[in-house]
C-alpha positions as CSV (number, residue, x, y, z in Angstrom):
1,X,5.6,9.0,-7.7
2,X,4.4,6.2,-10.2
3,X,5.8,7.0,-13.5
4,X,4.0,6.6,-17.1
5,X,5.0,2.8,-17.6
6,X,3.9,1.3,-13.9
7,X,0.7,2.7,-13.9
8,X,-1.0,-0.3,-13.4
9,X,-4.7,-1.7,-11.5
10,X,-5.4,-1.4,-7.8
11,X,-2.6,1.5,-7.4
12,X,-4.3,4.6,-5.5
13,X,-2.8,8.0,-7.1
14,X,-3.6,11.9,-6.2
15,X,-5.6,13.5,-9.2
16,X,-6.2,17.4,-7.7
17,X,-5.7,16.6,-3.9
18,X,-8.8,14.2,-4.5
19,X,-7.4,9.9,-4.0
20,X,-8.0,7.6,-6.8
21,X,-8.0,3.6,-7.6
22,X,-6.8,3.5,-11.0
23,X,-10.0,0.5,-12.1
24,X,-9.2,0.2,-15.5
25,X,-5.5,0.6,-17.6
26,X,-4.7,-0.7,-20.7
27,X,-1.0,0.3,-22.4
28,X,-2.0,1.9,-26.3
29,X,0.5,2.0,-28.4
30,X,0.2,4.8,-30.7
31,X,2.9,5.5,-34.0
32,X,6.6,5.6,-34.0
33,X,6.5,3.3,-30.7
34,X,5.2,5.5,-28.6
35,X,3.3,4.4,-26.1
36,X,0.1,5.9,-23.8
37,X,-1.9,4.3,-20.4
38,X,-5.5,4.9,-21.0
39,X,-6.2,5.4,-17.3
40,X,-9.9,4.8,-15.5
41,X,-10.2,6.0,-11.8
42,X,-12.8,6.0,-9.3
43,X,-12.2,8.4,-7.0
44,X,-12.5,7.4,-3.7
45,X,-14.5,9.9,-2.0
46,X,-17.8,10.6,-4.4
47,X,-17.5,7.7,-6.6
48,X,-17.3,9.8,-9.8
49,X,-15.2,8.0,-12.8
50,X,-12.7,9.5,-14.4
51,X,-10.7,8.9,-18.0
52,X,-6.9,10.0,-18.6
53,X,-4.2,9.1,-20.7
54,X,-1.1,9.1,-19.1
55,X,2.1,10.4,-21.6
56,X,6.2,9.0,-21.5
57,X,7.7,11.0,-18.8
58,X,4.9,11.8,-17.2
59,X,4.5,10.6,-13.6
60,X,1.6,10.6,-10.9
61,X,1.7,11.0,-6.9
62,X,1.1,8.0,-5.0
63,X,-1.7,7.8,-2.3
64,X,-1.4,7.5,0.9
65,X,-3.8,5.9,2.5
66,X,-4.2,5.0,6.0
67,X,-6.5,2.2,7.3
68,X,-7.8,2.4,11.2
69,X,-10.0,-1.0,13.0
70,X,-12.6,0.4,14.2
71,X,-15.9,-0.6,16.2
72,X,-19.2,0.7,15.2
73,X,-21.2,2.2,18.8
74,X,-24.3,3.4,17.5
75,X,-26.4,5.3,15.0
76,X,-28.2,8.6,16.6
77,X,-31.0,10.0,13.2
78,X,-28.0,10.2,10.4
79,X,-25.3,10.5,12.6
80,X,-23.4,7.4,12.4
81,X,-20.4,7.2,15.8
82,X,-17.7,4.6,15.5
83,X,-14.8,3.7,18.7
84,X,-11.3,2.8,17.8
85,X,-10.8,-0.6,18.4
86,X,-9.7,-1.2,22.2
87,X,-10.7,2.3,22.6
88,X,-14.2,3.2,23.5
89,X,-13.5,6.7,24.8
90,X,-12.2,7.6,21.0
91,X,-14.7,8.8,18.6
92,X,-15.5,10.0,16.0
93,X,-18.6,10.1,14.1
94,X,-20.2,10.2,10.3
95,X,-22.9,11.2,8.2
96,X,-24.9,8.8,5.9
97,X,-23.4,10.2,2.8
98,X,-20.0,9.2,3.8
99,X,-21.1,5.8,5.4
100,X,-23.4,5.5,1.7
101,X,-24.9,1.9,1.3
102,X,-22.9,0.3,4.6
103,X,-25.5,2.2,6.1
104,X,-27.4,-0.9,5.4
105,X,-25.2,-3.8,7.3
106,X,-23.5,-1.8,10.3
107,X,-24.9,-2.9,13.7
108,X,-23.5,-2.7,17.2
109,X,-20.4,-3.7,18.2
110,X,-19.9,-4.4,14.4
111,X,-16.3,-4.9,13.3
112,X,-15.0,-2.1,10.2
113,X,-12.0,-0.5,8.9
114,X,-11.5,2.7,7.7
115,X,-9.4,4.3,5.4
116,X,-8.2,7.8,6.1
117,X,-6.0,10.0,3.4
118,X,-4.2,12.6,4.4
119,X,-6.8,12.1,7.9
120,X,-10.4,12.3,6.4
121,X,-12.6,9.1,6.5
122,X,-12.5,7.7,2.8
123,X,-14.2,4.8,3.2
124,X,-16.2,2.5,4.9
125,X,-15.5,-1.5,4.7
126,X,-17.1,-4.6,6.3
127,X,-16.2,-8.1,6.8
128,X,-18.0,-9.9,3.3
129,X,-20.2,-11.7,5.6
130,X,-21.9,-11.0,8.4
131,X,-24.0,-13.0,10.8
132,X,-27.7,-10.9,11.1
133,X,-31.5,-11.8,13.1
134,X,-34.3,-12.0,10.7
135,X,-36.6,-9.6,12.5
136,X,-40.0,-9.9,10.3
137,X,-40.5,-13.0,8.1
138,X,-43.9,-14.0,5.7
139,X,-44.4,-17.4,6.0
140,X,-42.7,-19.7,3.5
141,X,-46.4,-20.2,0.5
142,X,-46.9,-23.6,0.6
143,X,-46.4,-24.8,-3.8
144,X,-44.8,-26.6,-6.7
145,X,-41.4,-27.3,-4.1
146,X,-39.4,-28.1,-7.3
147,X,-37.7,-24.1,-8.2
148,X,-36.0,-23.0,-5.3
149,X,-38.4,-20.2,-4.4
150,X,-37.9,-17.1,-2.2
151,X,-39.4,-14.2,0.1
152,X,-38.2,-10.9,1.3
153,X,-36.9,-11.0,5.5
154,X,-36.4,-7.8,7.0
155,X,-32.9,-8.3,8.9
156,X,-32.1,-6.4,12.7
157,X,-31.0,-2.9,10.5
158,X,-34.4,-2.8,9.1
159,X,-32.7,-3.5,5.2
160,X,-35.3,-6.0,3.5
161,X,-33.4,-9.2,2.1
162,X,-34.8,-11.7,-0.4
163,X,-34.0,-14.9,1.2
164,X,-35.1,-18.6,0.2
165,X,-38.6,-20.0,2.5
166,X,-37.5,-21.4,5.3
167,X,-36.6,-18.7,6.5
168,X,-38.4,-17.6,9.7
169,X,-38.7,-15.1,11.9
170,X,-35.8,-15.1,14.4
171,X,-33.0,-16.6,12.7
172,X,-29.7,-15.6,12.0
173,X,-28.7,-16.2,9.1
174,X,-25.2,-14.7,6.3
175,X,-25.6,-11.8,3.9
176,X,-22.1,-10.8,1.5
177,X,-22.0,-6.6,2.7
178,X,-20.6,-6.8,-1.0
179,X,-23.3,-8.5,-3.0
180,X,-26.3,-7.9,-0.5
181,X,-27.2,-11.4,-1.1
182,X,-27.8,-14.1,1.5
183,X,-25.4,-16.9,1.2
184,X,-26.3,-19.3,3.9
185,X,-29.1,-19.7,7.5
186,X,-26.3,-19.7,10.3
187,X,-29.2,-20.6,12.7
188,X,-32.8,-21.2,13.4
189,X,-35.1,-20.0,16.1
């Protein structure tokens, strides 16, 4: 249990049997020296935001989140199949709703981490930077090269990414999976 005065940003708590992460937290002193904690919490399953005030003497259950290393195996329609790291026979699948926007960066043999709450997968974590092959890129337009121009390229997962004009089909590029932005060219074709 987490006491009222131990509540802070980053803590994981349970509210109505759902795991929440405290994303914002401020201690506010009310009249006669009593302090309350005003917190903004993010539901780790749905992504919904909840505002909650904690009063002196209140405590809240701490969420026990397990981490497991996995490998993405393949996609079959809207089903994403993973297996335990080092054990391809232990497979499990997740729906597109569970994978969310991470689906744009899932490629075969990609290392992932799953967060589990009471044995249920609540989130997939990817490495912050991953390399992808460019499968489609229009030619760069000649012209004013004083400013760095960009164009839209398609990576091997089918995601469209803004890249610099010098990127060509067949190049391997690095992408920040948190922001969806190009970071650098790893190798050229």
